[in-house]
mmCIF file of the N, C-alpha and C atoms, coordinates in Angstrom:
data_MODEL
# 
_entry.id   MODEL 
# 
loop_
_atom_site.group_PDB 
_atom_site.id 
_atom_site.type_symbol 
_atom_site.label_atom_id 
_atom_site.label_alt_id 
_atom_site.label_comp_id 
_atom_site.label_asym_id 
_atom_site.label_entity_id 
_atom_site.label_seq_id 
_atom_site.pdbx_PDB_ins_code 
_atom_site.Cartn_x 
_atom_site.Cartn_y 
_atom_site.Cartn_z 
_atom_site.occupancy 
_atom_site.B_iso_or_equiv 
_atom_site.pdbx_formal_charge 
_atom_site.auth_seq_id 
_atom_site.auth_comp_id 
_atom_site.auth_asym_id 
_atom_site.auth_atom_id 
_atom_site.pdbx_PDB_model_num 
ATOM 1   N N  . MET A 1 1  ? -26.121 39.393 -9.807  1.00 0.00 ? 1  MET A N  1 
ATOM 2   C CA . MET A 1 1  ? -24.713 39.356 -9.483  1.00 0.00 ? 1  MET A CA 1 
ATOM 3   C C  . MET A 1 1  ? -24.115 38.015 -9.897  1.00 0.00 ? 1  MET A C  1 
ATOM 4   N N  . THR A 1 2  ? -24.866 36.933 -9.734  1.00 0.00 ? 2  THR A N  1 
ATOM 5   C CA . THR A 1 2  ? -24.332 35.615 -10.105 1.00 0.00 ? 2  THR A CA 1 
ATOM 6   C C  . THR A 1 2  ? -23.999 35.551 -11.592 1.00 0.00 ? 2  THR A C  1 
ATOM 7   N N  . LEU A 1 3  ? -24.842 36.139 -12.420 1.00 0.00 ? 3  LEU A N  1 
ATOM 8   C CA . LEU A 1 3  ? -24.563 36.158 -13.861 1.00 0.00 ? 3  LEU A CA 1 
ATOM 9   C C  . LEU A 1 3  ? -23.399 37.091 -14.181 1.00 0.00 ? 3  LEU A C  1 
ATOM 10  N N  . HIS A 1 4  ? -23.342 38.207 -13.487 1.00 0.00 ? 4  HIS A N  1 
ATOM 11  C CA . HIS A 1 4  ? -22.302 39.207 -13.742 1.00 0.00 ? 4  HIS A CA 1 
ATOM 12  C C  . HIS A 1 4  ? -20.907 38.663 -13.418 1.00 0.00 ? 4  HIS A C  1 
ATOM 13  N N  . LEU A 1 5  ? -20.778 37.918 -12.307 1.00 0.00 ? 5  LEU A N  1 
ATOM 14  C CA . LEU A 1 5  ? -19.480 37.361 -11.914 1.00 0.00 ? 5  LEU A CA 1 
ATOM 15  C C  . LEU A 1 5  ? -19.322 35.898 -12.332 1.00 0.00 ? 5  LEU A C  1 
ATOM 16  N N  . ASP A 1 6  ? -20.369 35.324 -12.930 1.00 0.00 ? 6  ASP A N  1 
ATOM 17  C CA . ASP A 1 6  ? -20.351 33.935 -13.391 1.00 0.00 ? 6  ASP A CA 1 
ATOM 18  C C  . ASP A 1 6  ? -20.022 32.970 -12.257 1.00 0.00 ? 6  ASP A C  1 
ATOM 19  N N  . CYS A 1 7  ? -20.807 33.059 -11.178 1.00 0.00 ? 7  CYS A N  1 
ATOM 20  C CA . CYS A 1 7  ? -20.622 32.139 -10.053 1.00 0.00 ? 7  CYS A CA 1 
ATOM 21  C C  . CYS A 1 7  ? -21.977 31.872 -9.395  1.00 0.00 ? 7  CYS A C  1 
ATOM 22  N N  . SER A 1 8  ? -21.994 30.952 -8.461  1.00 0.00 ? 8  SER A N  1 
ATOM 23  C CA . SER A 1 8  ? -23.251 30.524 -7.840  1.00 0.00 ? 8  SER A CA 1 
ATOM 24  C C  . SER A 1 8  ? -23.712 31.507 -6.759  1.00 0.00 ? 8  SER A C  1 
ATOM 25  N N  . ARG A 1 9  ? -24.967 31.360 -6.379  1.00 0.00 ? 9  ARG A N  1 
ATOM 26  C CA . ARG A 1 9  ? -25.512 32.184 -5.290  1.00 0.00 ? 9  ARG A CA 1 
ATOM 27  C C  . ARG A 1 9  ? -24.785 31.895 -3.982  1.00 0.00 ? 9  ARG A C  1 
ATOM 28  N N  . ALA A 1 10 ? -24.446 30.621 -3.780  1.00 0.00 ? 10 ALA A N  1 
ATOM 29  C CA . ALA A 1 10 ? -23.729 30.246 -2.559  1.00 0.00 ? 10 ALA A CA 1 
ATOM 30  C C  . ALA A 1 10 ? -22.373 30.951 -2.494  1.00 0.00 ? 10 ALA A C  1 
ATOM 31  N N  . TYR A 1 11 ? -21.688 31.035 -3.627  1.00 0.00 ? 11 TYR A N  1 
ATOM 32  C CA . TYR A 1 11 ? -20.381 31.692 -3.666  1.00 0.00 ? 11 TYR A CA 1 
ATOM 33  C C  . TYR A 1 11 ? -20.535 33.196 -3.429  1.00 0.00 ? 11 TYR A C  1 
ATOM 34  N N  . ILE A 1 12 ? -21.576 33.788 -3.987  1.00 0.00 ? 12 ILE A N  1 
ATOM 35  C CA . ILE A 1 12 ? -21.854 35.211 -3.734  1.00 0.00 ? 12 ILE A CA 1 
ATOM 36  C C  . ILE A 1 12 ? -22.101 35.413 -2.242  1.00 0.00 ? 12 ILE A C  1 
ATOM 37  N N  . GLY A 1 13 ? -22.846 34.499 -1.626  1.00 0.00 ? 13 GLY A N  1 
ATOM 38  C CA . GLY A 1 13 ? -23.084 34.575 -0.181  1.00 0.00 ? 13 GLY A CA 1 
ATOM 39  C C  . GLY A 1 13 ? -21.792 34.485 0.612   1.00 0.00 ? 13 GLY A C  1 
ATOM 40  N N  . LYS A 1 14 ? -20.886 33.618 0.182   1.00 0.00 ? 14 LYS A N  1 
ATOM 41  C CA . LYS A 1 14 ? -19.578 33.477 0.834   1.00 0.00 ? 14 LYS A CA 1 
ATOM 42  C C  . LYS A 1 14 ? -18.784 34.774 0.703   1.00 0.00 ? 14 LYS A C  1 
ATOM 43  N N  . LEU A 1 15 ? -18.772 35.346 -0.498  1.00 0.00 ? 15 LEU A N  1 
ATOM 44  C CA . LEU A 1 15 ? -18.056 36.611 -0.714  1.00 0.00 ? 15 LEU A CA 1 
ATOM 45  C C  . LEU A 1 15 ? -18.636 37.722 0.158   1.00 0.00 ? 15 LEU A C  1 
ATOM 46  N N  . GLU A 1 16 ? -19.954 37.733 0.271   1.00 0.00 ? 16 GLU A N  1 
ATOM 47  C CA . GLU A 1 16 ? -20.604 38.748 1.109   1.00 0.00 ? 16 GLU A CA 1 
ATOM 48  C C  . GLU A 1 16 ? -20.257 38.518 2.585   1.00 0.00 ? 16 GLU A C  1 
ATOM 49  N N  . ALA A 1 17 ? -20.296 37.268 3.028   1.00 0.00 ? 17 ALA A N  1 
ATOM 50  C CA . ALA A 1 17 ? -19.984 36.955 4.425   1.00 0.00 ? 17 ALA A CA 1 
ATOM 51  C C  . ALA A 1 17 ? -18.538 37.311 4.772   1.00 0.00 ? 17 ALA A C  1 
ATOM 52  N N  . GLU A 1 18 ? -17.629 37.162 3.812   1.00 0.00 ? 18 GLU A N  1 
ATOM 53  C CA . GLU A 1 18 ? -16.218 37.487 4.034   1.00 0.00 ? 18 GLU A CA 1 
ATOM 54  C C  . GLU A 1 18 ? -15.935 38.976 3.876   1.00 0.00 ? 18 GLU A C  1 
ATOM 55  N N  . GLY A 1 19 ? -16.954 39.743 3.475   1.00 0.00 ? 19 GLY A N  1 
ATOM 56  C CA . GLY A 1 19 ? -16.785 41.184 3.327   1.00 0.00 ? 19 GLY A CA 1 
ATOM 57  C C  . GLY A 1 19 ? -16.135 41.604 2.021   1.00 0.00 ? 19 GLY A C  1 
ATOM 58  N N  . VAL A 1 20 ? -16.040 40.674 1.076   1.00 0.00 ? 20 VAL A N  1 
ATOM 59  C CA . VAL A 1 20 ? -15.442 40.996 -0.221  1.00 0.00 ? 20 VAL A CA 1 
ATOM 60  C C  . VAL A 1 20 ? -16.358 41.934 -0.985  1.00 0.00 ? 20 VAL A C  1 
ATOM 61  N N  . ILE A 1 21 ? -17.634 41.600 -1.021  1.00 0.00 ? 21 ILE A N  1 
ATOM 62  C CA . ILE A 1 21 ? -18.636 42.451 -1.667  1.00 0.00 ? 21 ILE A CA 1 
ATOM 63  C C  . ILE A 1 21 ? -19.686 42.820 -0.628  1.00 0.00 ? 21 ILE A C  1 
ATOM 64  N N  . GLN A 1 22 ? -20.361 43.937 -0.850  1.00 0.00 ? 22 GLN A N  1 
ATOM 65  C CA . GLN A 1 22 ? -21.349 44.406 0.115   1.00 0.00 ? 22 GLN A CA 1 
ATOM 66  C C  . GLN A 1 22 ? -22.655 44.739 -0.584  1.00 0.00 ? 22 GLN A C  1 
ATOM 67  N N  . ARG A 1 23 ? -23.711 44.231 0.000   1.00 0.00 ? 23 ARG A N  1 
ATOM 68  C CA . ARG A 1 23 ? -25.056 44.498 -0.510  1.00 0.00 ? 23 ARG A CA 1 
ATOM 69  C C  . ARG A 1 23 ? -25.447 45.931 -0.161  1.00 0.00 ? 23 ARG A C  1 
ATOM 70  N N  . GLN A 1 24 ? -26.093 46.596 -1.106  1.00 0.00 ? 24 GLN A N  1 
ATOM 71  C CA . GLN A 1 24 ? -26.627 47.937 -0.856  1.00 0.00 ? 24 GLN A CA 1 
ATOM 72  C C  . GLN A 1 24 ? -28.095 47.924 -1.242  1.00 0.00 ? 24 GLN A C  1 
ATOM 73  N N  . GLY A 1 25 ? -28.930 48.094 -0.254  1.00 0.00 ? 25 GLY A N  1 
ATOM 74  C CA . GLY A 1 25 ? -30.366 48.048 -0.523  1.00 0.00 ? 25 GLY A CA 1 
ATOM 75  C C  . GLY A 1 25 ? -30.797 46.647 -0.892  1.00 0.00 ? 25 GLY A C  1 
ATOM 76  N N  . ASP A 1 26 ? -31.395 46.511 -2.073  1.00 0.00 ? 26 ASP A N  1 
ATOM 77  C CA . ASP A 1 26 ? -31.916 45.202 -2.481  1.00 0.00 ? 26 ASP A CA 1 
ATOM 78  C C  . ASP A 1 26 ? -30.968 44.441 -3.408  1.00 0.00 ? 26 ASP A C  1 
ATOM 79  N N  . GLY A 1 27 ? -29.735 44.911 -3.559  1.00 0.00 ? 27 GLY A N  1 
ATOM 80  C CA . GLY A 1 27 ? -28.799 44.212 -4.444  1.00 0.00 ? 27 GLY A CA 1 
ATOM 81  C C  . GLY A 1 27 ? -27.365 44.657 -4.230  1.00 0.00 ? 27 GLY A C  1 
ATOM 82  N N  . PHE A 1 28 ? -26.544 44.318 -5.191  1.00 0.00 ? 28 PHE A N  1 
ATOM 83  C CA . PHE A 1 28 ? -25.129 44.656 -5.134  1.00 0.00 ? 28 PHE A CA 1 
ATOM 84  C C  . PHE A 1 28 ? -24.803 45.664 -6.237  1.00 0.00 ? 28 PHE A C  1 
ATOM 85  N N  . PRO A 1 29 ? -24.037 46.707 -5.928  1.00 0.00 ? 29 PRO A N  1 
ATOM 86  C CA . PRO A 1 29 ? -23.605 47.624 -6.985  1.00 0.00 ? 29 PRO A CA 1 
ATOM 87  C C  . PRO A 1 29 ? -22.603 46.887 -7.886  1.00 0.00 ? 29 PRO A C  1 
ATOM 88  N N  . LEU A 1 30 ? -22.946 46.744 -9.159  1.00 0.00 ? 30 LEU A N  1 
ATOM 89  C CA . LEU A 1 30 ? -22.158 45.898 -10.056 1.00 0.00 ? 30 LEU A CA 1 
ATOM 90  C C  . LEU A 1 30 ? -20.712 46.354 -10.208 1.00 0.00 ? 30 LEU A C  1 
ATOM 91  N N  . ASP A 1 31 ? -20.497 47.628 -10.490 1.00 0.00 ? 31 ASP A N  1 
ATOM 92  C CA . ASP A 1 31 ? -19.128 48.104 -10.717 1.00 0.00 ? 31 ASP A CA 1 
ATOM 93  C C  . ASP A 1 31 ? -18.260 47.944 -9.469  1.00 0.00 ? 31 ASP A C  1 
ATOM 94  N N  . GLN A 1 32 ? -18.766 48.367 -8.324  1.00 0.00 ? 32 GLN A N  1 
ATOM 95  C CA . GLN A 1 32 ? -18.004 48.249 -7.077  1.00 0.00 ? 32 GLN A CA 1 
ATOM 96  C C  . GLN A 1 32 ? -17.742 46.787 -6.733  1.00 0.00 ? 32 GLN A C  1 
ATOM 97  N N  . SER A 1 33 ? -18.741 45.956 -6.927  1.00 0.00 ? 33 SER A N  1 
ATOM 98  C CA . SER A 1 33 ? -18.596 44.534 -6.610  1.00 0.00 ? 33 SER A CA 1 
ATOM 99  C C  . SER A 1 33 ? -17.593 43.865 -7.533  1.00 0.00 ? 33 SER A C  1 
ATOM 100 N N  . ARG A 1 34 ? -17.631 44.225 -8.803  1.00 0.00 ? 34 ARG A N  1 
ATOM 101 C CA . ARG A 1 34 ? -16.688 43.640 -9.765  1.00 0.00 ? 34 ARG A CA 1 
ATOM 102 C C  . ARG A 1 34 ? -15.255 44.002 -9.399  1.00 0.00 ? 34 ARG A C  1 
ATOM 103 N N  . VAL A 1 35 ? -15.008 45.279 -9.093  1.00 0.00 ? 35 VAL A N  1 
ATOM 104 C CA . VAL A 1 35 ? -13.663 45.731 -8.718  1.00 0.00 ? 35 VAL A CA 1 
ATOM 105 C C  . VAL A 1 35 ? -13.223 45.045 -7.419  1.00 0.00 ? 35 VAL A C  1 
ATOM 106 N N  . ALA A 1 36 ? -14.117 44.969 -6.448  1.00 0.00 ? 36 ALA A N  1 
ATOM 107 C CA . ALA A 1 36 ? -13.785 44.322 -5.174  1.00 0.00 ? 36 ALA A CA 1 
ATOM 108 C C  . ALA A 1 36 ? -13.461 42.845 -5.386  1.00 0.00 ? 36 ALA A C  1 
ATOM 109 N N  . TYR A 1 37 ? -14.205 42.180 -6.245  1.00 0.00 ? 37 TYR A N  1 
ATOM 110 C CA . TYR A 1 37 ? -13.967 40.764 -6.517  1.00 0.00 ? 37 TYR A CA 1 
ATOM 111 C C  . TYR A 1 37 ? -12.629 40.562 -7.223  1.00 0.00 ? 37 TYR A C  1 
ATOM 112 N N  . LEU A 1 38 ? -12.301 41.414 -8.185  1.00 0.00 ? 38 LEU A N  1 
ATOM 113 C CA . LEU A 1 38 ? -11.010 41.311 -8.872  1.00 0.00 ? 38 LEU A CA 1 
ATOM 114 C C  . LEU A 1 38 ? -9.850  41.528 -7.899  1.00 0.00 ? 38 LEU A C  1 
ATOM 115 N N  . ARG A 1 39 ? -9.990  42.480 -7.008  1.00 0.00 ? 39 ARG A N  1 
ATOM 116 C CA . ARG A 1 39 ? -8.942  42.711 -6.002  1.00 0.00 ? 39 ARG A CA 1 
ATOM 117 C C  . ARG A 1 39 ? -8.795  41.501 -5.088  1.00 0.00 ? 39 ARG A C  1 
ATOM 118 N N  . TYR A 1 40 ? -9.916  40.919 -4.720  1.00 0.00 ? 40 TYR A N  1 
ATOM 119 C CA . TYR A 1 40 ? -9.906  39.712 -3.883  1.00 0.00 ? 40 TYR A CA 1 
ATOM 120 C C  . TYR A 1 40 ? -9.163  38.583 -4.592  1.00 0.00 ? 40 TYR A C  1 
ATOM 121 N N  . LEU A 1 41 ? -9.460  38.372 -5.862  1.00 0.00 ? 41 LEU A N  1 
ATOM 122 C CA . LEU A 1 41 ? -8.792  37.317 -6.624  1.00 0.00 ? 41 LEU A CA 1 
ATOM 123 C C  . LEU A 1 41 ? -7.291  37.575 -6.724  1.00 0.00 ? 41 LEU A C  1 
ATOM 124 N N  . ARG A 1 42 ? -6.911  38.815 -6.925  1.00 0.00 ? 42 ARG A N  1 
ATOM 125 C CA . ARG A 1 42 ? -5.473  39.148 -6.997  1.00 0.00 ? 42 ARG A CA 1 
ATOM 126 C C  . ARG A 1 42 ? -4.776  38.870 -5.672  1.00 0.00 ? 42 ARG A C  1 
ATOM 127 N N  . ARG A 1 43 ? -5.421  39.248 -4.559  1.00 0.00 ? 43 ARG A N  1 
ATOM 128 C CA . ARG A 1 43 ? -4.846  38.976 -3.230  1.00 0.00 ? 43 ARG A CA 1 
ATOM 129 C C  . ARG A 1 43 ? -4.663  37.483 -3.021  1.00 0.00 ? 43 ARG A C  1 
ATOM 130 N N  . GLU A 1 44 ? -5.695  36.723 -3.364  1.00 0.00 ? 44 GLU A N  1 
ATOM 131 C CA . GLU A 1 44 ? -5.633  35.270 -3.202  1.00 0.00 ? 44 GLU A CA 1 
ATOM 132 C C  . GLU A 1 44 ? -4.508  34.674 -4.043  1.00 0.00 ? 44 GLU A C  1 
ATOM 133 N N  . ARG A 1 45 ? -4.345  35.186 -5.240  1.00 0.00 ? 45 ARG A N  1 
ATOM 134 C CA . ARG A 1 45 ? -3.297  34.670 -6.125  1.00 0.00 ? 45 ARG A CA 1 
ATOM 135 C C  . ARG A 1 45 ? -1.910  34.983 -5.565  1.00 0.00 ? 45 ARG A C  1 
ATOM 136 N N  . ARG A 1 46 ? -1.733  36.201 -5.055  1.00 0.00 ? 46 ARG A N  1 
ATOM 137 C CA . ARG A 1 46 ? -0.441  36.576 -4.463  1.00 0.00 ? 46 ARG A CA 1 
ATOM 138 C C  . ARG A 1 46 ? -0.125  35.702 -3.265  1.00 0.00 ? 46 ARG A C  1 
ATOM 139 N N  . GLN A 1 47 ? -1.118  35.469 -2.415  1.00 0.00 ? 47 GLN A N  1 
ATOM 140 C CA . GLN A 1 47 ? -0.900  34.637 -1.232  1.00 0.00 ? 47 GLN A CA 1 
ATOM 141 C C  . GLN A 1 47 ? -0.578  33.208 -1.634  1.00 0.00 ? 47 GLN A C  1 
ATOM 142 N N  . SER A 1 48 ? -1.241  32.703 -2.654  1.00 0.00 ? 48 SER A N  1 
ATOM 143 C CA . SER A 1 48 ? -0.987  31.349 -3.133  1.00 0.00 ? 48 SER A CA 1 
ATOM 144 C C  . SER A 1 48 ? 0.426   31.243 -3.686  1.00 0.00 ? 48 SER A C  1 
ATOM 145 N N  . SER A 1 49 ? 0.864   32.249 -4.436  1.00 0.00 ? 49 SER A N  1 
ATOM 146 C CA . SER A 1 49 ? 2.218   32.250 -4.992  1.00 0.00 ? 49 SER A CA 1 
ATOM 147 C C  . SER A 1 49 ? 3.256   32.275 -3.883  1.00 0.00 ? 49 SER A C  1 
ATOM 148 N N  . ARG A 1 50 ? 2.998   33.062 -2.853  1.00 0.00 ? 50 ARG A N  1 
ATOM 149 C CA . ARG A 1 50 ? 3.927   33.118 -1.723  1.00 0.00 ? 50 ARG A CA 1 
ATOM 150 C C  . ARG A 1 50 ? 4.001   31.770 -1.030  1.00 0.00 ? 50 ARG A C  1 
ATOM 151 N N  . SER A 1 51 ? 2.869   31.120 -0.849  1.00 0.00 ? 51 SER A N  1 
ATOM 152 C CA . SER A 1 51 ? 2.847   29.812 -0.198  1.00 0.00 ? 51 SER A CA 1 
ATOM 153 C C  . SER A 1 51 ? 3.649   28.800 -1.000  1.00 0.00 ? 51 SER A C  1 
ATOM 154 N N  . GLU A 1 52 ? 3.488   28.826 -2.317  1.00 0.00 ? 52 GLU A N  1 
ATOM 155 C CA . GLU A 1 52 ? 4.241   27.909 -3.172  1.00 0.00 ? 52 GLU A CA 1 
ATOM 156 C C  . GLU A 1 52 ? 5.730   28.202 -3.090  1.00 0.00 ? 52 GLU A C  1 
ATOM 157 N N  . ALA A 1 53 ? 6.097   29.469 -3.096  1.00 0.00 ? 53 ALA A N  1 
ATOM 158 C CA . ALA A 1 53 ? 7.510   29.849 -3.003  1.00 0.00 ? 53 ALA A CA 1 
ATOM 159 C C  . ALA A 1 53 ? 8.085   29.443 -1.647  1.00 0.00 ? 53 ALA A C  1 
ATOM 160 N N  . ASP A 1 54 ? 7.311   29.649 -0.582  1.00 0.00 ? 54 ASP A N  1 
ATOM 161 C CA . ASP A 1 54 ? 7.766   29.247 0.748   1.00 0.00 ? 54 ASP A CA 1 
ATOM 162 C C  . ASP A 1 54 ? 7.977   27.740 0.821   1.00 0.00 ? 54 ASP A C  1 
ATOM 163 N N  . ALA A 1 55 ? 7.061   26.977 0.254   1.00 0.00 ? 55 ALA A N  1 
ATOM 164 C CA . ALA A 1 55 ? 7.186   25.518 0.262   1.00 0.00 ? 55 ALA A CA 1 
ATOM 165 C C  . ALA A 1 55 ? 8.411   25.075 -0.529  1.00 0.00 ? 55 ALA A C  1 
ATOM 166 N N  . ALA A 1 56 ? 8.671   25.708 -1.659  1.00 0.00 ? 56 ALA A N  1 
ATOM 167 C CA . ALA A 1 56 ? 9.847   25.369 -2.464  1.00 0.00 ? 56 ALA A CA 1 
ATOM 168 C C  . ALA A 1 56 ? 11.127  25.704 -1.700  1.00 0.00 ? 56 ALA A C  1 
ATOM 169 N N  . HIS A 1 57 ? 11.128  26.827 -0.998  1.00 0.00 ? 57 HIS A N  1 
ATOM 170 C CA . HIS A 1 57 ? 12.295  27.222 -0.210  1.00 0.00 ? 57 HIS A CA 1 
ATOM 171 C C  . HIS A 1 57 ? 12.556  26.210 0.911   1.00 0.00 ? 57 HIS A C  1 
ATOM 172 N N  . VAL A 1 58 ? 11.520  25.814 1.610   1.00 0.00 ? 58 VAL A N  1 
ATOM 173 C CA . VAL A 1 58 ? 11.667  24.829 2.687   1.00 0.00 ? 58 VAL A CA 1 
ATOM 174 C C  . VAL A 1 58 ? 12.177  23.508 2.128   1.00 0.00 ? 58 VAL A C  1 
ATOM 175 N N  . ALA A 1 59 ? 11.669  23.083 0.992   1.00 0.00 ? 59 ALA A N  1 
ATOM 176 C CA . ALA A 1 59 ? 12.128  21.835 0.377   1.00 0.00 ? 59 ALA A CA 1 
ATOM 177 C C  . ALA A 1 59 ? 13.607  21.926 0.008   1.00 0.00 ? 59 ALA A C  1 
ATOM 178 N N  . ALA A 1 60 ? 14.030  23.062 -0.537  1.00 0.00 ? 60 ALA A N  1 
ATOM 179 C CA . ALA A 1 60 ? 15.436  23.242 -0.909  1.00 0.00 ? 60 ALA A CA 1 
ATOM 180 C C  . ALA A 1 60 ? 16.329  23.252 0.328   1.00 0.00 ? 60 ALA A C  1 
ATOM 181 N N  . MET A 1 61 ? 15.906  23.937 1.370   1.00 0.00 ? 61 MET A N  1 
ATOM 182 C CA . MET A 1 61 ? 16.694  23.981 2.600   1.00 0.00 ? 61 MET A CA 1 
ATOM 183 C C  . MET A 1 61 ? 16.775  22.601 3.254   1.00 0.00 ? 61 MET A C  1 
ATOM 184 N N  . THR A 1 62 ? 15.706  21.843 3.202   1.00 0.00 ? 62 THR A N  1 
ATOM 185 C CA . THR A 1 62 ? 15.697  20.490 3.754   1.00 0.00 ? 62 THR A CA 1 
ATOM 186 C C  . THR A 1 62 ? 16.667  19.599 2.994   1.00 0.00 ? 62 THR A C  1 
ATOM 187 N N  . ALA A 1 63 ? 16.660  19.701 1.675   1.00 0.00 ? 63 ALA A N  1 
ATOM 188 C CA . ALA A 1 63 ? 17.583  18.908 0.857   1.00 0.00 ? 63 ALA A CA 1 
ATOM 189 C C  . ALA A 1 63 ? 19.028  19.285 1.172   1.00 0.00 ? 63 ALA A C  1 
ATOM 190 N N  . CYS A 1 64 ? 19.296  20.567 1.332   1.00 0.00 ? 64 CYS A N  1 
ATOM 191 C CA . CYS A 1 64 ? 20.641  21.038 1.665   1.00 0.00 ? 64 CYS A CA 1 
ATOM 192 C C  . CYS A 1 64 ? 21.071  20.499 3.030   1.00 0.00 ? 64 CYS A C  1 
ATOM 193 N N  . PHE A 1 65 ? 20.197  20.567 4.004   1.00 0.00 ? 65 PHE A N  1 
ATOM 194 C CA . PHE A 1 65 ? 20.480  20.060 5.347   1.00 0.00 ? 65 PHE A CA 1 
ATOM 195 C C  . PHE A 1 65 ? 20.753  18.559 5.307   1.00 0.00 ? 65 PHE A C  1 
ATOM 196 N N  . ARG A 1 66 ? 19.961  17.846 4.549   1.00 0.00 ? 66 ARG A N  1 
ATOM 197 C CA . ARG A 1 66 ? 20.126  16.398 4.425   1.00 0.00 ? 66 ARG A CA 1 
ATOM 198 C C  . ARG A 1 66 ? 21.498  16.064 3.830   1.00 0.00 ? 66 ARG A C  1 
ATOM 199 N N  . GLU A 1 67 ? 21.901  16.814 2.806   1.00 0.00 ? 67 GLU A N  1 
ATOM 200 C CA . GLU A 1 67 ? 23.217  16.593 2.190   1.00 0.00 ? 67 GLU A CA 1 
ATOM 201 C C  . GLU A 1 67 ? 24.345  16.881 3.177   1.00 0.00 ? 67 GLU A C  1 
ATOM 202 N N  . ARG A 1 68 ? 24.201  17.934 3.951   1.00 0.00 ? 68 ARG A N  1 
ATOM 203 C CA . ARG A 1 68 ? 25.222  18.249 4.956   1.00 0.00 ? 68 ARG A CA 1 
ATOM 204 C C  . ARG A 1 68 ? 25.329  17.133 5.989   1.00 0.00 ? 68 ARG A C  1 
ATOM 205 N N  . CYS A 1 69 ? 24.201  16.625 6.421   1.00 0.00 ? 69 CYS A N  1 
ATOM 206 C CA . CYS A 1 69 ? 24.202  15.517 7.386   1.00 0.00 ? 69 CYS A CA 1 
ATOM 207 C C  . CYS A 1 69 ? 24.893  14.298 6.792   1.00 0.00 ? 69 CYS A C  1 
ATOM 208 N N  . ASN A 1 70 ? 24.604  13.996 5.537   1.00 0.00 ? 70 ASN A N  1 
ATOM 209 C CA . ASN A 1 70 ? 25.236  12.853 4.873   1.00 0.00 ? 70 ASN A CA 1 
ATOM 210 C C  . ASN A 1 70 ? 26.745  13.048 4.792   1.00 0.00 ? 70 ASN A C  1 
ATOM 211 N N  . LEU A 1 71 ? 27.196  14.257 4.474   1.00 0.00 ? 71 LEU A N  1 
ATOM 212 C CA . LEU A 1 71 ? 28.633  14.531 4.402   1.00 0.00 ? 71 LEU A CA 1 
ATOM 213 C C  . LEU A 1 71 ? 29.294  14.404 5.770   1.00 0.00 ? 71 LEU A C  1 
ATOM 214 N N  . LEU A 1 72 ? 28.625  14.880 6.803   1.00 0.00 ? 72 LEU A N  1 
ATOM 215 C CA . LEU A 1 72 ? 29.182  14.778 8.152   1.00 0.00 ? 72 LEU A CA 1 
ATOM 216 C C  . LEU A 1 72 ? 29.335  13.328 8.587   1.00 0.00 ? 72 LEU A C  1 
ATOM 217 N N  . MET A 1 73 ? 28.431  12.480 8.161   1.00 0.00 ? 73 MET A N  1 
ATOM 218 C CA . MET A 1 73 ? 28.521  11.060 8.515   1.00 0.00 ? 73 MET A CA 1 
ATOM 219 C C  . MET A 1 73 ? 29.707  10.396 7.831   1.00 0.00 ? 73 MET A C  1 
ATOM 220 N N  . LEU A 1 74 ? 30.152  10.936 6.714   1.00 0.00 ? 74 LEU A N  1 
ATOM 221 C CA . LEU A 1 74 ? 31.281  10.360 5.978   1.00 0.00 ? 74 LEU A CA 1 
ATOM 222 C C  . LEU A 1 74 ? 32.632  10.782 6.554   1.00 0.00 ? 74 LEU A C  1 
ATOM 223 N N  . LEU A 1 75 ? 32.659  11.864 7.322   1.00 0.00 ? 75 LEU A N  1 
ATOM 224 C CA . LEU A 1 75 ? 33.921  12.339 7.893   1.00 0.00 ? 75 LEU A CA 1 
ATOM 225 C C  . LEU A 1 75 ? 34.398  11.390 8.991   1.00 0.00 ? 75 LEU A C  1 
ATOM 226 N N  . PRO A 1 76 ? 35.726  11.176 9.085   1.00 0.00 ? 76 PRO A N  1 
ATOM 227 C CA . PRO A 1 76 ? 36.232  10.325 10.168  1.00 0.00 ? 76 PRO A CA 1 
ATOM 228 C C  . PRO A 1 76 ? 35.995  11.004 11.517  1.00 0.00 ? 76 PRO A C  1 
ATOM 229 N N  . LYS A 1 77 ? 35.672  10.210 12.506  1.00 0.00 ? 77 LYS A N  1 
ATOM 230 C CA . LYS A 1 77 ? 35.403  10.752 13.844  1.00 0.00 ? 77 LYS A CA 1 
ATOM 231 C C  . LYS A 1 77 ? 36.716  10.945 14.581  1.00 0.00 ? 77 LYS A C  1 
ATOM 232 N N  . GLY A 1 78 ? 36.880  12.110 15.194  1.00 0.00 ? 78 GLY A N  1 
ATOM 233 C CA . GLY A 1 78 ? 38.089  12.406 15.956  1.00 0.00 ? 78 GLY A CA 1 
ATOM 234 C C  . GLY A 1 78 ? 38.000  11.855 17.368  1.00 0.00 ? 78 GLY A C  1 
ATOM 235 N N  . ASN A 1 79 ? 39.145  11.682 17.993  1.00 0.00 ? 79 ASN A N  1 
ATOM 236 C CA . ASN A 1 79 ? 39.173  11.151 19.371  1.00 0.00 ? 79 ASN A CA 1 
ATOM 237 C C  . ASN A 1 79 ? 38.966  12.235 20.345  1.00 0.00 ? 79 ASN A C  1 
# 
């Protein structure tokens, strides 16, 4: 499996522990494991993209809030 997915035994163990791939008998079914691993990578990529988008949104909202605060400080104070 390590040669098939081009990764270390430790990483295969991690994937197995996380339930990404499942051992059957004395090994892993190559086709099922490959498909499961590709799906796992796609999920991880989608989650990473969402995190980046969320961080960019928060940064934009923070900048907008900061500008509003700066503008409010420039307004004359009423009695």
